[in-house]
gemmi code that builds the backbone of each chain (N, CA, C; Angstrom):
import gemmi

chains = {
    "A": [
        ("MET", (135.417, 84.287, 109.484), (135.190, 85.736, 109.407), (134.143, 86.161, 110.449)),
        ("LYS", (133.033, 85.355, 110.463), (131.948, 85.676, 111.398), (132.437, 85.519, 112.843)),
        ("GLU", (133.232, 84.443, 113.074), (133.752, 84.196, 114.421), (134.668, 85.333, 114.873)),
        ("THR", (135.478, 85.837, 113.934), (136.379, 86.958, 114.258), (135.556, 88.177, 114.627)),
        ("ASN", (134.499, 88.388, 113.843), (133.596, 89.515, 114.101), (132.974, 89.408, 115.480)),
        ("ASP", (132.489, 88.178, 115.817), (131.848, 87.949, 117.115), (132.841, 88.195, 118.249)),
        ("ALA", (134.077, 87.708, 118.059), (135.101, 87.883, 119.091), (135.407, 89.365, 119.280)),
        ("ARG", (135.482, 90.094, 118.160), (135.746, 91.547, 118.241), (134.597, 92.250, 118.968)),
        ("PHE", (133.394, 91.804, 118.647), (132.201, 92.413, 119.249), (132.175, 92.163, 120.763)),
        ("LYS", (132.486, 90.926, 121.150), (132.517, 90.581, 122.580), (133.577, 91.399, 123.304)),
        ("SER", (134.725, 91.535, 122.682), (135.805, 92.277, 123.362), (135.442, 93.757, 123.465)),
        ("LEU", (134.710, 94.263, 122.485), (134.246, 95.659, 122.546), (133.277, 95.846, 123.723)),
        ("LEU", (132.368, 94.877, 123.881), (131.397, 94.951, 124.989), (132.108, 94.888, 126.338)),
        ("LYS", (133.086, 93.987, 126.427), (133.812, 93.828, 127.698), (134.575, 95.092, 128.049)),
        ("GLN", (135.093, 95.752, 127.025), (135.855, 96.981, 127.259), (134.923, 98.135, 127.659)),
        ("ALA", (133.741, 98.120, 127.053), (132.809, 99.239, 127.281), (132.140, 99.162, 128.650)),
        ("LEU", (131.871, 97.938, 129.101), (131.164, 97.822, 130.383), (132.166, 97.782, 131.528)),
        ("ARG", (131.822, 98.553, 132.536), (132.694, 98.699, 133.712), (133.108, 97.330, 134.284)),
        ("PRO", (134.393, 97.100, 134.500), (134.774, 95.830, 135.131), (134.314, 95.825, 136.599)),
        ("ILE", (133.765, 94.749, 137.041), (133.252, 94.689, 138.422), (133.783, 93.438, 139.117)),
        ("SER", (133.885, 93.564, 140.436), (134.286, 92.382, 141.196), (133.015, 91.715, 141.721)),
        ("PRO", (132.830, 90.430, 141.429), (131.608, 89.774, 141.916), (131.692, 89.336, 143.385)),
        ("GLU", (132.800, 89.712, 144.056), (132.963, 89.308, 145.464), (132.222, 90.257, 146.396)),
        ("LEU", (131.506, 89.700, 147.338), (130.806, 90.510, 148.337), (131.814, 90.960, 149.388)),
        ("GLN", (131.844, 92.268, 149.668), (132.871, 92.808, 150.563), (132.502, 92.762, 152.048)),
        ("ARG", (131.196, 92.676, 152.339), (130.818, 92.666, 153.768), (129.564, 91.816, 153.983)),
        ("ASP", (129.336, 91.511, 155.248), (128.169, 90.713, 155.602), (126.927, 91.610, 155.557)),
        ("LEU", (125.897, 91.187, 154.866), (124.697, 92.022, 154.724), (123.600, 91.657, 155.718)),
        ("TRP", (123.874, 90.696, 156.602), (122.819, 90.250, 157.525), (122.294, 91.391, 158.418)),
        ("PRO", (123.166, 92.262, 158.994), (122.612, 93.343, 159.830), (121.594, 94.215, 159.072)),
        ("GLN", (121.886, 94.493, 157.796), (120.949, 95.284, 156.977), (119.649, 94.514, 156.757)),
        ("MET", (119.801, 93.206, 156.577), (118.618, 92.367, 156.344), (117.718, 92.369, 157.575)),
        ("LEU", (118.358, 92.271, 158.742), (117.583, 92.274, 159.989), (116.811, 93.580, 160.151)),
        ("ARG", (117.502, 94.702, 159.813), (116.840, 96.018, 159.890), (115.623, 96.043, 158.983)),
        ("ARG", (115.786, 95.502, 157.749), (114.669, 95.488, 156.789), (113.499, 94.686, 157.354)),
        ("ILE", (113.809, 93.543, 157.969), (112.732, 92.698, 158.518), (111.999, 93.452, 159.631)),
        ("ASP", (112.785, 94.136, 160.492), (112.166, 94.881, 161.601), (111.297, 96.021, 161.093)),
        ("GLU", (111.815, 96.731, 160.062), (111.075, 97.887, 159.535), (109.789, 97.494, 158.828)),
        ("ARG", (109.877, 96.438, 158.030), (108.748, 96.112, 157.155), (107.750, 95.110, 157.737)),
        ("SER", (108.147, 94.409, 158.786), (107.204, 93.425, 159.336), (106.024, 94.158, 159.965)),
        ("PRO", (104.810, 93.628, 159.781), (103.650, 94.297, 160.356), (103.745, 94.338, 161.873)),
        ("ALA", (103.405, 95.499, 162.452), (103.494, 95.656, 163.907), (102.492, 94.724, 164.593)),
        ("LYS", (102.878, 94.284, 165.790), (101.985, 93.384, 166.530), (100.899, 94.229, 167.189)),
        ("THR", (99.785, 94.416, 166.495), (98.705, 95.232, 167.037), (97.518, 94.336, 167.397)),
        ("VAL", (96.698, 94.854, 168.301), (95.500, 94.111, 168.700), (94.459, 94.309, 167.602)),
        ("PRO", (93.857, 93.254, 167.070), (92.858, 93.402, 166.006), (91.658, 94.228, 166.472)),
        ("TRP", (91.010, 94.921, 165.530), (89.912, 95.844, 165.858), (88.745, 95.133, 166.546)),
        ("PHE", (88.492, 93.854, 166.128), (87.328, 93.171, 166.724), (87.532, 92.824, 168.199)),
        ("ASP", (88.825, 92.697, 168.619), (89.086, 92.473, 170.055), (88.712, 93.721, 170.852)),
        ("TRP", (89.080, 94.887, 170.277), (88.720, 96.154, 170.940), (87.188, 96.302, 170.989)),
        ("ALA", (86.513, 95.942, 169.899), (85.049, 96.061, 169.836), (84.394, 95.162, 170.888)),
        ("LEU", (84.922, 93.949, 171.028), (84.384, 92.997, 172.009), (84.541, 93.546, 173.432)),
        ("LEU", (85.721, 94.108, 173.688), (85.994, 94.681, 175.011), (85.034, 95.835, 175.298)),
        ("ALA", (84.795, 96.678, 174.270), (83.891, 97.823, 174.436), (82.482, 97.341, 174.756)),
        ("ILE", (82.043, 96.292, 174.047), (80.689, 95.739, 174.288), (80.572, 95.249, 175.738)),
        ("VAL", (81.584, 94.551, 176.195), (81.565, 94.001, 177.571), (81.500, 95.144, 178.593)),
        ("VAL", (82.342, 96.175, 178.402), (82.396, 97.297, 179.352), (81.053, 98.033, 179.364)),
        ("ILE", (80.515, 98.318, 178.154), (79.240, 99.050, 178.072), (78.113, 98.232, 178.722)),
        ("SER", (78.084, 96.936, 178.417), (77.001, 96.109, 179.002), (77.111, 96.043, 180.527)),
        ("ASN", (78.341, 96.064, 181.029), (78.521, 96.067, 182.491), (78.055, 97.381, 183.108)),
        ("LEU", (78.264, 98.493, 182.374), (77.827, 99.795, 182.888), (76.308, 99.929, 182.858)),
        ("VAL", (75.725, 99.462, 181.742), (74.268, 99.587, 181.582), (73.542, 98.567, 182.472)),
        ("PHE", (74.048, 97.350, 182.493), (73.433, 96.300, 183.326), (74.455, 95.807, 184.344)),
        ("PRO", (74.554, 96.490, 185.508), (75.582, 96.120, 186.496), (75.501, 94.658, 186.940)),
        ("HIS", (74.275, 94.067, 186.872), (74.154, 92.658, 187.280), (74.950, 91.722, 186.374)),
        ("SER", (75.207, 92.222, 185.141), (75.939, 91.355, 184.191), (77.388, 91.104, 184.644)),
        ("ILE", (77.845, 91.952, 185.590), (79.210, 91.740, 186.112), (79.289, 90.372, 186.798)),
        ("LEU", (78.190, 90.066, 187.560), (78.164, 88.763, 188.252), (78.181, 87.615, 187.245)),
        ("LEU", (77.395, 87.833, 186.173), (77.342, 86.819, 185.121), (78.729, 86.604, 184.487)),
        ("LEU", (79.399, 87.758, 184.273), (80.740, 87.711, 183.669), (81.704, 86.978, 184.589)),
        ("LEU", (81.650, 87.329, 185.889), (82.552, 86.672, 186.849), (82.285, 85.173, 186.928)),
        ("TYR", (80.958, 84.831, 186.822), (80.599, 83.412, 186.868), (81.197, 82.681, 185.667)),
        ("GLN", (81.159, 83.366, 184.478), (81.711, 82.759, 183.261), (83.239, 82.585, 183.359)),
        ("LEU", (83.866, 83.524, 184.052), (85.329, 83.444, 184.168), (85.706, 82.296, 185.107)),
    ],
    "B": [
        ("MET", (110.831, 66.280, 135.093), (110.422, 67.099, 136.246), (110.558, 66.291, 137.546)),
        ("MET", (109.934, 65.073, 137.512), (109.995, 64.204, 138.685), (111.431, 63.790, 138.960)),
        ("ALA", (112.157, 63.524, 137.864), (113.550, 63.097, 137.999), (114.374, 64.194, 138.653)),
        ("ALA", (114.110, 65.432, 138.246), (114.843, 66.573, 138.810), (114.568, 66.708, 140.300)),
        ("GLN", (113.282, 66.487, 140.660), (112.919, 66.602, 142.087), (113.595, 65.502, 142.909)),
        ("THR", (113.617, 64.282, 142.338), (114.250, 63.168, 143.040), (115.731, 63.451, 143.217)),
        ("GLU", (116.338, 64.005, 142.144), (117.766, 64.328, 142.206), (118.012, 65.376, 143.295)),
        ("ALA", (117.132, 66.388, 143.325), (117.276, 67.448, 144.328), (117.203, 66.867, 145.730)),
        ("ARG", (116.277, 65.903, 145.906), (116.106, 65.285, 147.219), (117.380, 64.570, 147.665)),
        ("THR", (118.023, 63.866, 146.696), (119.217, 63.122, 147.070), (120.412, 64.050, 147.271)),
        ("GLN", (120.377, 65.228, 146.614), (121.494, 66.168, 146.730), (121.589, 66.779, 148.130)),
        ("PHE", (120.445, 67.032, 148.746), (120.452, 67.718, 150.028), (120.516, 66.734, 151.190)),
        ("SER", (121.287, 67.129, 152.199), (121.348, 66.278, 153.385), (120.085, 66.510, 154.209)),
        ("THR", (119.868, 65.598, 155.138), (118.681, 65.717, 155.990), (118.712, 67.035, 156.763)),
        ("ALA", (119.922, 67.419, 157.209), (120.054, 68.668, 157.981), (119.656, 69.878, 157.134)),
        ("GLU", (120.058, 69.867, 155.846), (119.711, 70.991, 154.961), (118.206, 71.063, 154.739)),
        ("ILE", (117.615, 69.895, 154.515), (116.158, 69.873, 154.306), (115.444, 70.351, 155.561)),
        ("GLU", (115.990, 69.975, 156.710), (115.406, 70.394, 157.986), (115.461, 71.933, 158.103)),
        ("THR", (116.622, 72.501, 157.732), (116.776, 73.970, 157.771), (115.770, 74.626, 156.829)),
        ("LEU", (115.629, 74.054, 155.633), (114.697, 74.623, 154.654), (113.253, 74.539, 155.152)),
        ("LYS", (112.945, 73.433, 155.825), (111.589, 73.275, 156.370), (111.330, 74.308, 157.463)),
        ("ARG", (112.352, 74.517, 158.314), (112.203, 75.493, 159.408), (112.054, 76.901, 158.836)),
        ("PHE", (112.815, 77.173, 157.748), (112.713, 78.481, 157.096), (111.290, 78.676, 156.554)),
        ("ALA", (110.774, 77.633, 155.866), (109.432, 77.734, 155.279), (108.371, 77.935, 156.366)),
        ("ALA", (108.685, 77.421, 157.567), (107.730, 77.571, 158.676), (107.878, 78.923, 159.376)),
        ("GLY", (108.869, 79.721, 158.956), (109.008, 81.075, 159.499), (110.081, 81.221, 160.563)),
        ("ASP", (110.960, 80.252, 160.700), (112.029, 80.322, 161.706), (113.125, 81.295, 161.248)),
        ("LEU", (113.322, 82.369, 162.015), (114.279, 83.413, 161.633), (115.727, 82.919, 161.653)),
        ("SER", (116.047, 82.028, 162.604), (117.435, 81.539, 162.665), (117.762, 80.673, 161.442)),
        ("ALA", (116.767, 79.931, 160.940), (116.974, 79.130, 159.725), (117.172, 80.068, 158.526)),
        ("PHE", (116.409, 81.169, 158.522), (116.555, 82.145, 157.434), (117.949, 82.775, 157.476)),
        ("GLU", (118.409, 83.084, 158.691), (119.754, 83.671, 158.832), (120.818, 82.714, 158.285)),
        ("MET", (120.650, 81.445, 158.583), (121.606, 80.438, 158.117), (121.635, 80.409, 156.584)),
        ("LEU", (120.444, 80.419, 155.995), (120.359, 80.386, 154.530), (120.894, 81.677, 153.929)),
        ("PHE", (120.612, 82.794, 154.601), (121.088, 84.101, 154.120), (122.612, 84.112, 154.065)),
        ("ARG", (123.227, 83.708, 155.172), (124.697, 83.724, 155.243), (125.314, 82.748, 154.234)),
        ("GLN", (124.623, 81.669, 153.978), (125.121, 80.656, 153.054), (125.028, 81.131, 151.589)),
        ("HIS", (124.008, 81.908, 151.284), (123.745, 82.247, 149.878), (123.960, 83.712, 149.508)),
        ("GLN", (124.218, 84.592, 150.482), (124.287, 86.021, 150.164), (125.371, 86.347, 149.117)),
        ("ALA", (126.532, 85.693, 149.212), (127.625, 85.991, 148.277), (127.265, 85.589, 146.846)),
        ("GLN", (126.620, 84.430, 146.711), (126.224, 83.972, 145.373), (125.175, 84.882, 144.763)),
        ("VAL", (124.198, 85.254, 145.589), (123.116, 86.126, 145.092), (123.692, 87.483, 144.697)),
        ("TYR", (124.564, 88.022, 145.550), (125.192, 89.316, 145.264), (126.005, 89.226, 143.956)),
        ("GLY", (126.801, 88.165, 143.830), (127.645, 87.973, 142.645), (126.827, 87.938, 141.369)),
        ("TRP", (125.668, 87.304, 141.466), (124.802, 87.193, 140.286), (124.207, 88.565, 139.939)),
        ("ILE", (123.727, 89.249, 140.960), (123.090, 90.552, 140.736), (124.096, 91.562, 140.196)),
        ("VAL", (125.297, 91.581, 140.773), (126.278, 92.585, 140.354), (126.702, 92.364, 138.891)),
        ("ARG", (126.652, 91.123, 138.449), (126.966, 90.843, 137.035), (125.912, 91.473, 136.117)),
        ("VAL", (124.685, 91.519, 136.590), (123.599, 92.062, 135.753), (123.544, 93.589, 135.841)),
        ("VAL", (123.648, 94.128, 137.056), (123.479, 95.587, 137.198), (124.797, 96.357, 137.088)),
        ("ARG", (125.903, 95.691, 137.322), (127.252, 96.270, 137.226), (127.410, 97.543, 138.056)),
        ("ASP", (126.888, 97.474, 139.279), (126.984, 98.601, 140.208), (126.993, 97.982, 141.612)),
        ("THR", (128.141, 98.069, 142.297), (128.284, 97.338, 143.563), (127.330, 97.844, 144.662)),
        ("GLY", (127.140, 99.184, 144.709), (126.250, 99.756, 145.728), (124.822, 99.284, 145.520)),
        ("ALA", (124.363, 99.388, 144.286), (122.995, 98.956, 143.963), (122.853, 97.457, 144.187)),
        ("ALA", (123.905, 96.706, 143.883), (123.828, 95.241, 144.017), (123.614, 94.838, 145.478)),
        ("GLU", (124.224, 95.579, 146.420), (124.015, 95.260, 147.841), (122.547, 95.473, 148.217)),
        ("ASP", (122.008, 96.631, 147.790), (120.599, 96.915, 148.096), (119.682, 95.873, 147.458)),
        ("LEU", (120.019, 95.487, 146.233), (119.172, 94.527, 145.527), (119.284, 93.124, 146.133)),
        ("THR", (120.436, 92.835, 146.732), (120.583, 91.543, 147.429), (119.630, 91.512, 148.628)),
        ("ILE", (119.596, 92.630, 149.352), (118.666, 92.729, 150.498), (117.225, 92.597, 150.001)),
        ("GLU", (116.906, 93.284, 148.908), (115.549, 93.230, 148.350), (115.186, 91.792, 147.945)),
        ("THR", (116.160, 91.096, 147.346), (115.928, 89.699, 146.932), (115.586, 88.835, 148.146)),
        ("PHE", (116.398, 88.958, 149.202), (116.155, 88.120, 150.388), (114.875, 88.543, 151.116)),
        ("TRP", (114.531, 89.811, 151.000), (113.265, 90.263, 151.604), (112.098, 89.593, 150.884)),
        ("ARG", (112.172, 89.532, 149.529), (111.114, 88.852, 148.759), (111.084, 87.362, 149.097)),
        ("ILE", (112.276, 86.790, 149.275), (112.363, 85.363, 149.638), (111.693, 85.136, 150.999)),
        ("TYR", (111.994, 86.028, 151.934), (111.458, 85.906, 153.296), (109.925, 86.000, 153.289)),
        ("ARG", (109.431, 86.943, 152.477), (107.973, 87.111, 152.414), (107.279, 85.918, 151.758)),
        ("ALA", (108.003, 85.290, 150.808), (107.387, 84.185, 150.050), (107.723, 82.827, 150.658)),
        ("ARG", (108.246, 82.816, 151.890), (108.767, 81.565, 152.478), (107.710, 80.456, 152.539)),
        ("GLU", (106.459, 80.838, 152.745), (105.421, 79.804, 152.882), (105.188, 79.053, 151.569)),
        ("ARG", (105.529, 79.715, 150.458), (105.322, 79.073, 149.147), (106.522, 78.217, 148.735)),
        ("PHE", (107.602, 78.271, 149.517), (108.813, 77.537, 149.135), (108.671, 76.048, 149.433)),
        ("ASP", (109.070, 75.240, 148.444), (109.041, 73.792, 148.625), (110.419, 73.361, 149.147)),
        ("PRO", (110.516, 72.908, 150.415), (111.829, 72.587, 151.014), (112.582, 71.472, 150.289)),
        ("GLU", (111.906, 70.762, 149.413), (112.606, 69.680, 148.721), (113.221, 70.141, 147.400)),
        ("ARG", (113.108, 71.421, 147.099), (113.715, 71.948, 145.877), (114.915, 72.812, 146.251)),
        ("SER", (115.688, 73.200, 145.228), (116.926, 73.936, 145.498), (116.655, 75.391, 145.908)),
        ("PHE", (117.148, 75.739, 147.097), (116.978, 77.114, 147.567), (117.805, 78.066, 146.691)),
        ("GLY", (119.025, 77.622, 146.334), (119.921, 78.459, 145.536), (119.316, 78.848, 144.196)),
        ("ALA", (118.701, 77.864, 143.529), (118.097, 78.136, 142.219), (116.918, 79.083, 142.364)),
        ("TRP", (116.128, 78.885, 143.419), (114.966, 79.747, 143.684), (115.436, 81.179, 143.954)),
        ("ALA", (116.486, 81.286, 144.785), (117.023, 82.606, 145.132), (117.564, 83.310, 143.886)),
        ("ARG", (118.230, 82.553, 143.035), (118.822, 83.159, 141.832), (117.736, 83.670, 140.881)),
        ("ARG", (116.644, 82.922, 140.810), (115.561, 83.362, 139.928), (114.944, 84.665, 140.441)),
        ("ILE", (114.746, 84.733, 141.745), (114.191, 85.960, 142.326), (115.188, 87.108, 142.134)),
        ("ALA", (116.479, 86.807, 142.336), (117.524, 87.836, 142.173), (117.534, 88.385, 140.746)),
        ("THR", (117.353, 87.503, 139.774), (117.344, 87.949, 138.377), (116.173, 88.895, 138.135)),
        ("ASN", (115.009, 88.548, 138.663), (113.841, 89.420, 138.491), (114.060, 90.772, 139.149)),
        ("VAL", (114.656, 90.741, 140.349), (114.928, 91.998, 141.073), (115.907, 92.858, 140.254)),
        ("ALA", (116.942, 92.220, 139.707), (117.949, 92.957, 138.927), (117.334, 93.538, 137.657)),
        ("ILE", (116.470, 92.761, 137.002), (115.825, 93.256, 135.767), (114.899, 94.435, 136.103)),
        ("ASP", (114.169, 94.328, 137.209), (113.309, 95.450, 137.638), (114.155, 96.704, 137.858)),
        ("HIS", (115.347, 96.508, 138.439), (116.241, 97.648, 138.684), (116.709, 98.260, 137.361)),
        ("LEU", (117.074, 97.411, 136.403), (117.568, 97.918, 135.113), (116.514, 98.797, 134.431)),
        ("LYS", (115.239, 98.472, 134.674), (114.156, 99.265, 134.062), (114.120, 100.689, 134.604)),
        ("THR", (114.668, 100.874, 135.818), (114.606, 102.204, 136.449), (115.878, 103.025, 136.202)),
        ("VAL", (116.928, 102.389, 135.684), (118.200, 103.094, 135.469), (118.076, 103.982, 134.232)),
        ("PRO", (118.553, 105.255, 134.309), (118.463, 106.128, 133.135), (119.208, 105.517, 131.943)),
        ("GLN", (118.609, 105.681, 130.760), (119.208, 105.068, 129.559), (120.431, 105.834, 129.076)),
        ("GLU", (120.470, 107.127, 129.378), (121.594, 107.926, 128.897), (122.768, 107.821, 129.854)),
        ("VAL", (123.969, 107.771, 129.322), (125.160, 107.727, 130.163), (125.997, 108.957, 129.827)),
        ("SER", (126.432, 109.660, 130.881), (127.136, 110.919, 130.622), (128.579, 110.655, 130.184)),
        ("TYR", (129.082, 111.496, 129.330), (130.424, 111.320, 128.803), (131.457, 111.530, 129.914)),
        ("SER", (131.156, 112.451, 130.849), (132.109, 112.749, 131.922), (132.337, 111.529, 132.821)),
        ("ALA", (131.243, 110.774, 133.081), (131.377, 109.565, 133.908), (132.301, 108.580, 133.220)),
        ("GLU", (132.223, 108.600, 131.919), (133.049, 107.692, 131.136), (134.522, 108.066, 131.225)),
        ("ALA", (134.772, 109.349, 131.468), (136.163, 109.815, 131.510), (136.967, 109.120, 132.605)),
        ("VAL", (136.260, 108.664, 133.651), (136.915, 107.958, 134.754), (137.672, 106.748, 134.213)),
        ("ARG", (137.112, 106.160, 133.150), (137.684, 104.959, 132.594), (138.752, 105.276, 131.534)),
        ("ALA", (139.003, 106.558, 131.296), (139.884, 106.953, 130.202), (141.266, 106.319, 130.284)),
        ("VAL", (141.696, 106.061, 131.519), (143.033, 105.490, 131.670), (143.147, 104.090, 131.063)),
        ("GLU", (141.990, 103.427, 130.954), (142.033, 102.048, 130.480), (142.039, 101.941, 128.959)),
        ("VAL", (141.667, 102.992, 128.286), (141.611, 102.926, 126.824), (142.674, 103.837, 126.218)),
        ("ASP", (143.104, 103.470, 125.006), (144.269, 104.125, 124.424), (144.031, 105.553, 123.938)),
        ("SER", (142.939, 105.749, 123.245), (142.795, 107.035, 122.570), (141.400, 107.613, 122.760)),
        ("ASP", (141.249, 108.851, 122.298), (139.935, 109.510, 122.356), (138.915, 108.730, 121.548)),
        ("LEU", (139.396, 108.217, 120.418), (138.491, 107.483, 119.531), (137.972, 106.232, 120.233)),
        ("GLN", (138.874, 105.532, 120.869), (138.481, 104.300, 121.560), (137.538, 104.620, 122.732)),
        ("GLN", (137.837, 105.736, 123.388), (137.001, 106.176, 124.511), (135.585, 106.479, 124.009)),
        ("HIS", (135.534, 107.110, 122.846), (134.241, 107.432, 122.239), (133.485, 106.149, 121.884)),
        ("ILE", (134.204, 105.181, 121.369), (133.573, 103.905, 120.999), (132.992, 103.224, 122.243)),
        ("CYS", (133.775, 103.242, 123.329), (133.302, 102.633, 124.588), (132.039, 103.335, 125.077)),
        ("TRP", (132.064, 104.642, 124.999), (130.922, 105.424, 125.479), (129.671, 105.108, 124.659)),
        ("GLN", (129.848, 105.052, 123.337), (128.717, 104.753, 122.451), (128.209, 103.327, 122.703)),
        ("THR", (129.123, 102.422, 122.979), (128.724, 101.029, 123.213), (127.915, 100.923, 124.501)),
        ("GLU", (128.402, 101.591, 125.549), (127.667, 101.529, 126.823), (126.288, 102.185, 126.665)),
        ("ARG", (126.267, 103.262, 125.911), (125.008, 103.979, 125.659), (124.020, 103.051, 124.934)),
        ("ALA", (124.538, 102.376, 123.910), (123.688, 101.452, 123.140), (123.186, 100.326, 124.033)),
        ("PHE", (124.047, 99.859, 124.916), (123.695, 98.782, 125.843), (122.549, 99.207, 126.749)),
        ("ARG", (122.666, 100.426, 127.277), (121.641, 100.906, 128.220), (120.290, 101.113, 127.545)),
        ("GLN", (120.321, 101.282, 126.219), (119.055, 101.504, 125.517), (118.336, 100.195, 125.178)),
        ("LEU", (119.007, 99.089, 125.436), (118.352, 97.801, 125.187), (117.256, 97.580, 126.229)),
        ("PRO", (116.194, 96.839, 125.868), (115.203, 96.469, 126.894), (115.894, 95.706, 128.034)),
        ("ALA", (115.414, 95.903, 129.272), (116.077, 95.335, 130.459), (116.330, 93.830, 130.337)),
        ("LYS", (115.354, 93.094, 129.810), (115.516, 91.630, 129.722), (116.649, 91.250, 128.777)),
        ("LEU", (116.782, 92.000, 127.683), (117.857, 91.714, 126.734), (119.207, 92.116, 127.325)),
        ("GLN", (119.197, 93.263, 128.035), (120.435, 93.722, 128.684), (120.973, 92.660, 129.628)),
        ("ALA", (120.071, 92.142, 130.468), (120.483, 91.156, 131.472), (121.086, 89.927, 130.794)),
        ("VAL", (120.389, 89.408, 129.802), (120.869, 88.199, 129.120), (122.187, 88.484, 128.392)),
        ("ALA", (122.275, 89.627, 127.741), (123.495, 89.955, 126.984), (124.693, 90.110, 127.919)),
        ("LYS", (124.481, 90.742, 129.075), (125.595, 90.911, 130.023), (126.075, 89.556, 130.522)),
        ("LEU", (125.114, 88.696, 130.874), (125.491, 87.391, 131.424), (126.139, 86.495, 130.362)),
        ("ALA", (125.578, 86.514, 129.149), (126.061, 85.591, 128.114), (127.294, 86.118, 127.382)),
        ("LEU", (127.299, 87.404, 127.070), (128.387, 87.928, 126.234), (129.551, 88.500, 127.046)),
        ("VAL", (129.223, 89.230, 128.109), (130.287, 89.879, 128.872), (130.879, 88.912, 129.904)),
        ("ASP", (130.007, 88.265, 130.679), (130.510, 87.338, 131.710), (130.641, 85.907, 131.215)),
        ("GLU", (130.103, 85.656, 130.045), (130.182, 84.327, 129.408), (129.701, 83.202, 130.329)),
        ("ARG", (128.560, 83.439, 130.963), (127.952, 82.394, 131.796), (127.302, 81.360, 130.883)),
        ("PRO", (127.243, 80.100, 131.301), (126.618, 79.075, 130.442), (125.130, 79.369, 130.207)),
        ("TYR", (124.667, 79.074, 129.005), (123.255, 79.317, 128.658), (122.299, 78.582, 129.612)),
        ("GLU", (122.704, 77.392, 130.038), (121.830, 76.599, 130.931), (121.603, 77.349, 132.245)),
        ("GLU", (122.687, 77.927, 132.751), (122.606, 78.660, 134.022), (121.691, 79.884, 133.866)),
        ("ILE", (121.842, 80.569, 132.734), (121.019, 81.763, 132.484), (119.551, 81.359, 132.335)),
        ("SER", (119.324, 80.268, 131.620), (117.938, 79.843, 131.386), (117.258, 79.477, 132.705)),
        ("GLU", (118.022, 78.820, 133.587), (117.464, 78.432, 134.893), (117.135, 79.667, 135.733)),
        ("SER", (118.028, 80.652, 135.682), (117.821, 81.843, 136.509), (116.685, 82.727, 135.990)),
        ("LEU", (116.375, 82.609, 134.714), (115.287, 83.405, 134.157), (113.978, 82.628, 134.072)),
        ("GLY", (114.075, 81.317, 134.242), (112.878, 80.484, 134.129), (112.403, 80.377, 132.696)),
        ("ILE", (113.350, 80.407, 131.748), (112.997, 80.240, 130.333), (113.890, 79.142, 129.731)),
        ("SER", (113.555, 78.727, 128.499), (114.338, 77.648, 127.892), (115.673, 78.171, 127.361)),
        ("VAL", (116.598, 77.249, 127.110), (117.900, 77.623, 126.548), (117.695, 78.279, 125.181)),
        ("GLY", (116.727, 77.755, 124.432), (116.418, 78.330, 123.121), (115.996, 79.791, 123.241)),
        ("ALA", (115.191, 80.066, 124.271), (114.728, 81.444, 124.477), (115.901, 82.355, 124.856)),
        ("VAL", (116.860, 81.801, 125.618), (118.057, 82.584, 125.981), (118.839, 82.929, 124.715)),
        ("LYS", (119.037, 81.914, 123.864), (119.787, 82.133, 122.617), (119.090, 83.180, 121.764)),
        ("SER", (117.771, 83.091, 121.729), (117.003, 84.052, 120.926), (117.188, 85.479, 121.484)),
        ("ARG", (117.190, 85.602, 122.821), (117.379, 86.936, 123.425), (118.776, 87.477, 123.149)),
        ("VAL", (119.770, 86.589, 123.221), (121.152, 87.015, 122.937), (121.236, 87.501, 121.487)),
        ("PHE", (120.638, 86.737, 120.600), (120.654, 87.077, 119.173), (120.004, 88.445, 118.945)),
        ("ARG", (118.834, 88.653, 119.595), (118.130, 89.941, 119.440), (118.952, 91.085, 120.013)),
        ("ALA", (119.588, 90.828, 121.161), (120.408, 91.879, 121.799), (121.576, 92.259, 120.899)),
        ("VAL", (122.244, 91.249, 120.333), (123.401, 91.526, 119.464), (122.946, 92.309, 118.232)),
        ("ARG", (121.824, 91.874, 117.658), (121.318, 92.554, 116.451), (120.999, 94.024, 116.758)),
        ("LEU", (120.326, 94.245, 117.894), (119.975, 95.625, 118.267), (121.219, 96.467, 118.554)),
        ("LEU", (122.175, 95.858, 119.256), (123.412, 96.586, 119.586), (124.170, 96.969, 118.318)),
        ("ARG", (124.293, 96.014, 117.414), (125.002, 96.298, 116.150), (124.300, 97.424, 115.393)),
        ("LYS", (122.958, 97.366, 115.406), (122.175, 98.383, 114.677), (122.405, 99.764, 115.292)),
        ("LYS", (122.342, 99.817, 116.628), (122.515, 101.109, 117.304), (123.934, 101.647, 117.095)),
        ("LEU", (124.908, 100.754, 117.161), (126.301, 101.194, 116.973), (126.530, 101.667, 115.534)),
        ("LYS", (125.892, 100.981, 114.607), (126.019, 101.359, 113.200), (125.463, 102.771, 112.992)),
        ("GLN", (124.326, 103.029, 113.693), (123.714, 104.368, 113.590), (124.647, 105.445, 114.138)),
        ("SER", (125.513, 105.051, 115.094), (126.471, 106.024, 115.661), (127.776, 106.053, 114.870)),
        ("GLY", (127.790, 105.310, 113.773), (128.979, 105.311, 112.913), (130.051, 104.330, 113.337)),
        ("ILE", (129.661, 103.379, 114.193), (130.643, 102.369, 114.632), (130.273, 101.030, 114.011)),
        ("GLU", (131.228, 100.405, 113.375), (130.985, 99.117, 112.716), (131.745, 98.036, 113.490)),
        ("PRO", (131.089, 97.379, 114.470), (131.849, 96.403, 115.272), (132.095, 95.090, 114.504)),
    ],
}
model = gemmi.Model(1)
for chain_id, residues in chains.items():
    chain = gemmi.Chain(chain_id)
    for i, (resn, *xyz) in enumerate(residues, 1):
        res = gemmi.Residue()
        res.name, res.seqid = resn, gemmi.SeqId(i, " ")
        for name, pos in zip(("N", "CA", "C"), xyz):
            atom = gemmi.Atom()
            atom.name, atom.element = name, gemmi.Element(name[0])
            atom.pos, atom.b_iso = gemmi.Position(*pos), 0.0
            res.add_atom(atom)
        chain.add_residue(res)
    model.add_chain(chain)
structure = gemmi.Structure()
structure.add_model(model)
structure.setup_entities()
C-alpha cells in the first residue's frame, strides 16, 4: 500500500515538474572566455611603483646632482 | 580517505594529472581542456536541479568561474569531475533561493496539452507550487532523488553530505510536500 502511494507520489511529481533535456545544446567556452576577460583584475601598475617614480623625479628636480648618482646606479 | 585518494591516483592517467596540475598553476589552455571535457556533465547536473535551460547555461558558466578562481586550492590528484559537481550543486542551490516561490497559473497553461483535464492541471500546478515553497536544499535533493531518480551515493557526493543525510532530506521534503498538498485539498 505504502509502495503504491510512493509510486503515485513520484509520478505526480514527475508530471508536475517541467520535463527537461539534460543535453547541452551549444559550446559554452566563448561565454566562459568573455567572463574571464570581464572579471579578471586589470593589469595595473601598483600604487607604490608610482610613488617610487614620483620620489625619484622630485629628488632629481630638487637635487640635480642626484641624476649623476642615479645614472651611476643604473 | 587514503584508499579513495590512492584509487583516484590510479584512475587518472599521467596526462590527465599533468593537465590538472597545469590548470592548478593557472594555465588557461589546461582550463579550456577541462571545461570542454566537463561542461556537458556540469550543465546536465545543474539543469536537473533548476529545471530551466537558460538559467542552467548561466549557472554552468558561474560554476566554472568559481572553479577557475579556486584553481590554486584544487588538489590535482583528486577527481576534477566530483569537485566540479559539488560546486555546481552549490551554485544551483544558491539560484533556487532567488527563484520566486509562487508559480503563475498561466505559465502552467503551456503544459495543458500534456494533462488530461482541468482537475489534473490544477493538481500539477499545486504540486509545482508546493515544490517551489520547499527550502532550496530540500528542493534540490527531492528533484534529484524523486524526479530524476539519481542514486543516493551520487547525490551525497555532490552535496558533500552522507547518504543518511540525503535520505533524511528526501524524507523531510516528501513530508513537507504531502503536508502542503493536503492543505490544498490534494491527497497524493
